[in-house]
N, C-alpha and C positions, 0 to 999 in steps of 0.2 A: 373214892377212886372217878366216880362219874365226874364230881364237880370237877376232880385237874383235868377227866379226859375233854370238858366241856372248853377248858379255859383253856386247855393246846391248842383246841379247835381254834378256837378266836383268836390266840397268838398269830397262829397258822393264817387265819385268814385276814388276819391285819397284816402279817408281815410280806403277804402277796398281794394285798392291796397298795401297802408302801413302795414295792416291790415296781407296778405295775405305774404308781404316779413318778417313781424315778425316771422308767424307762420314758413314760411319757414327756419328763420334763428334759431328760437329754436326747431326744427327737428332737422336742422345740427349740432346742441349744444347738442342736446341729443344723437345725434345718436355717435357723437365723444365721448361722455361720454360712450357709451355702448361699445363702440372699444376699448376706454382706457381699460374699466372694462373686457373686455375678454380677451385682450391683459395682464393686469395682473394677470389673472386666467391663463393663459397659460404661462406667465413668472412662475409663482408660481408654476406651475404643472410642469416646466421641475428642476426649482431650487430644489425640492423635489424629483423626479424621480432622478436625477445627484448627490443628495446627499443620496437617497438609493440607488442608484447603487452603488457609491464609500463607502458607509460601508462596503458593500459585501467584500470579500477576493478574489482575484483571485486563485485560487488553480491549481496547475497541476499533475494532477494522470500521471504519466510515468508508460508504462509498456511494455513491449516486449522485450528486451535483443536480448545480442550474442549469447545467450545458447542454448542446446537442451530443456530448460523450456518455451522457448517464447511464445509457443500457451496457455499453463497456464496461462502464466504472463497475457496474452489479456484476458483470462474470470476472471482471478482476477481482474484487472484495470476497465472490464466494469461493475462488481458488486458494485465496491468502487464507480464508478463516478453515477451510479444509487440511490445508497445511501444516499450520500451526502447530506446535507440539503440546498436548492436551495435557501433558504430564508438567508441564511448566507454565502454562496458560490456563485460565479462565478466556474462552473467546469469544467477542460478543457481535455483531454483526450490527452495524448503526446504518442507519439510511437517513441520511440527509437530503431534504427536496426543498424545494421553495416551501411548500404548504405544509411540509411537518418534518420533525427532526424524532425517528422513533429505533426502539432495540426492535428487530424481528426475531421472535423464536422459529425452532423446529418447525412449528405449525401454523408456520406464518401469523401470529398472533403478533398484535405490534402494544408497544407501553412505549408513550411518549417521554421524552428527557427534557429534564429541568433545565432552561437555558443559562439556570445563573448559575448552577456548577457544574452543568454536564454530566449528570447522575440520571437515575432514575431506580422506583422501588420495584421491585421483585420477590414477589411472596414476604411482604412486610419489611424485606431488608433493602436498605439504601445500598446501590452500589455504583459507587466512583471507580474512576479509572486508573493504572498505574502508567498506562502510558496508550497511544492511539496510532493505528498503524495507518497512512493514509492512503488510500485505494481512488482518491477521486482525480480523475482528469478532468483539466480545466476549472473553472469555476464552481465553489470556491474554494477546492484544494489545492491545485495544481498553482493558481495565481496569489495563494499564500493570505488570503482572506481567513481560510478558517481557523489557518495556522499562526496568524496575531492572534486570535479568540482563546487557542490552546494555552498561547504562552502569557496571556495577560493571566489564565487559571492556573499558570504553572504545570500545567500536564505536557511532560516530554510527547516528542512524535517522531517518528519516523523519515520524515523530510527534513529537507534545510529548515533555514529560518526565514521569517515571514519576508522578510526584505528581498533575500536571496531568490526566492520563488517568484517573486512579484516581479524582479529585474528577468530572469530566464524566461519568463512568461509574455514577457514581450519582446518581440525577436529584434523590432528597433534600437531599442536601449538597450537589450544583451549584446548584439553586434557591434554595436558603438562603444559598449565597454571592452571588449575584444580586440578592437582595431591596434591600440597602441603596442598588445601584446606581440604583435604579429601574424595574428590567426588570420590565413586567407579565407574570403567568402566572396561570394558574388557581387556585382557590382548593382546598387539598388537605389529607390527612388523613394518616398514617404509623403504620402495622402492623408491628409484627415479629413474628414463625412464637413462638405460647405465648402470645402477649396474648389478654386477653378481649377479644371482638371486640363492640361493640356497634352492630349495623346501624343502629337508631333515630339514634344518635347521629350515624352518620358520614352517614345521610340530612340529618339538620336541619343539619350542617354543607355539605355539600357539593351536595343538592338528588338531585333522579334525574330522566331519566336522569344515571350518572356513570361514570367507569371506572376499574377496578381493575386494575392493572401491579403488574409486578413490577419492583422498582425498578431492580436493576441486570441489566438484558437491553437484547438488541435486534431487530431486525427485526419487532416486533410481538409475538413471541412472547411467553408470558404476560399478555396483553391481553385483558381481557373488557368487552363494554360492557354495564353493568345499568341495567334500566327496571324493579325491582322487588325489595322486602326479601328474596324468598325467592329470588330470583337470587343473592347475596352468596354464599353458602356453596358453590357450587361455583365462581365466580370466583374467591374466595380460592384453593381447592384448586387451577387452572390456575396462577392467580399462584406461588403459594409451588412448585410445579415446576421452576421456573426460578431463586429467588432465596429467600431466609429473611426479605426485608423487602420490605411490599409499599405503594406509592402508590396513593391514590386520590385521584382527581381529578374535579372539577366537569365536566359537558359545556359546550363552547363553544360555538354554534350559530352560523358563521360560515364565510367564506374562508378556505379550507387555502394556507397556501405555505411552500415548501422552498428555503432559504437558502444558496446555497456561501458561505463565506469562508476565503480563502488566503489565505498568506502567499506570492507570484508573485516571483519577481527584488528580494526585497527588501524587496517592497512589499506591506502589507496591501489585497487584493481583494475588491471584493462581486461576484458572480457575477452572471449574469441569473438573475429570480426566474422559479421554477417554479410552477404552479398545481396544486393535487391535488383531482381530481374522480373519486371513489373509485364504481365501482358498488355495492361492498359497504357494509355499516351505515357503517364508518372504511376510514382507510387501512391494511388489516391486513396480513398477509402474500401471503394471495392476491391483494391488489390490488396490493402492492408488488412481489409477482415473479413473479407467473402472468398479468398482464396483466388484473384486474381494476380498471386504473384508465385517467382519463386523463392525463396529465403534461401542462400547456401551457406551453411555455419560448418565449419570455416570459411572463409571468402576464397575466392580461386586469385589470389594476388602473390606479385612478385615478390619475393624478401623483401627486397627495397620498398616497393608499396607498402605493404605488411608495416615495415619499420616505423614510415612515414605518418600511417593513420594510426598506431599505438603514440607515437611522440606527441601528436598534435592535440588529438583527444583525451593524453595527459595533462597538455598544458593547460587544454582549456578548462576542464574540471579546474584547477591549481590555482589559473588567474582567475578565477570566479569564486575561489575558496569554498569550491562546495564540499558537502558530503551526502550519507545517503546514495540514493538510485539517480544514478543518468541514463540514457541513452543519445546521444548524437548522431546526428547523419550527416555525411559528406559524399561530395563528388569529385573525382578526380580528373583537375583543367590541367593538361600538360606535364602531366605525372605528378601534380601537386593536389592534394586534398584538400576541397574547399567548404568549409562548415556551410550547411543550411539550416540548423536548428538545435537546439539542445532542448529535450525532454527531461522533465523531473519527475513526472509519477507515468513512466513508462506502460504499457498493459503489462499485465500478469498473469494471462491465461494462460494453459501448457500450452496453447500454440502461439504466443506472443514471442516477439524477438528476442526481450531479455533472457528470460527464463530458458530461449533454446540455448542463449552463448553460455548461461550458466551450467545447465547439462554436459556441455561440451568441453566446461573446465572443472566437471566432477562435484559442483555444487548441486546439492537437492534444493529443491524448493522449502522444503522443511529448513534446512541449512542455512538458506538467503533471507529467508522472511524472517527466521530464529536471530539471525546477527542482526538485522537492521531493528527489531525490539531492542535487543540487548546494548545495540549502541546507543538508543533513544535514553536506555534506564542508566546506563551509564553519564551520561550530559546534563543528567535531571541535575 
């Protein structure tokens, strides 16, 4: 009896042990399944994240430049970076300066770019760009030099082709191309550095007062309004500091307006017109950027004047075969708008004229900048 009892006890203990091992095994299997499930979720998350990140386009916003306009360009570039849709684009501020080309992160840490392919390394990953937003006023962004580099690399950008940018940046050449299309503009004289300058002959052609302008410069740098012949020498010195070519234009006494024309969602669109009322003698740097002017959008024009400006602005844009952003300046003479110049990288700060016009047209900065990126990507 005791013998059977001992066997029973041993059997019971053995069964308990087996049950314990079984439960432990079952627990381990469940734990393994749970781990596998968690790993699958983690892998799914990583794949989803990678897919999401890879679906975003890498956009370089280039700003700065080699001209006296570089500080204005930094302001424009900053606004572009702030307003591009971060759900669609990975935005990289790129500073282009004579001494360096760098990506600048939110902590102002700089990483040099490889100029051989316009890339840089970030945390071990090579960053290359799907498109470039050009926010460089003047050299080398607005005059086409940097854009020719992007075109060689096959990187689409928001501006027109390098040739068109170079053409419009050169006031003399641009006006010469537009003359056969019947675009009215001021009488002018062209002077190259080193030429013998006959001030009396210039005065006989354009009259006084007149404007002496650097041929290839922006933001009213190198511009002087001349009232008498003795003012010419200093005016030319000022202009030649910006460029080796100078344009002397007659003074047009009339209402000045600025007209934005853009390619928006595949269509040429003339934006609402802005009237310029400068507190200074003309629309100079202070008037443009230091608040010394009124910029009235929409302009106080008659229906006939508005129609005339819209038609000439659209005709100018199409005659040049432009795409992207432009902002052109006109002055009315005898009721006819006369073209002063075409800006192909206009200011993009919140206070700048073209963004004002876009808002008046019901286009937000996000929509304005995003449309430019999409146009560039489609043209690739």
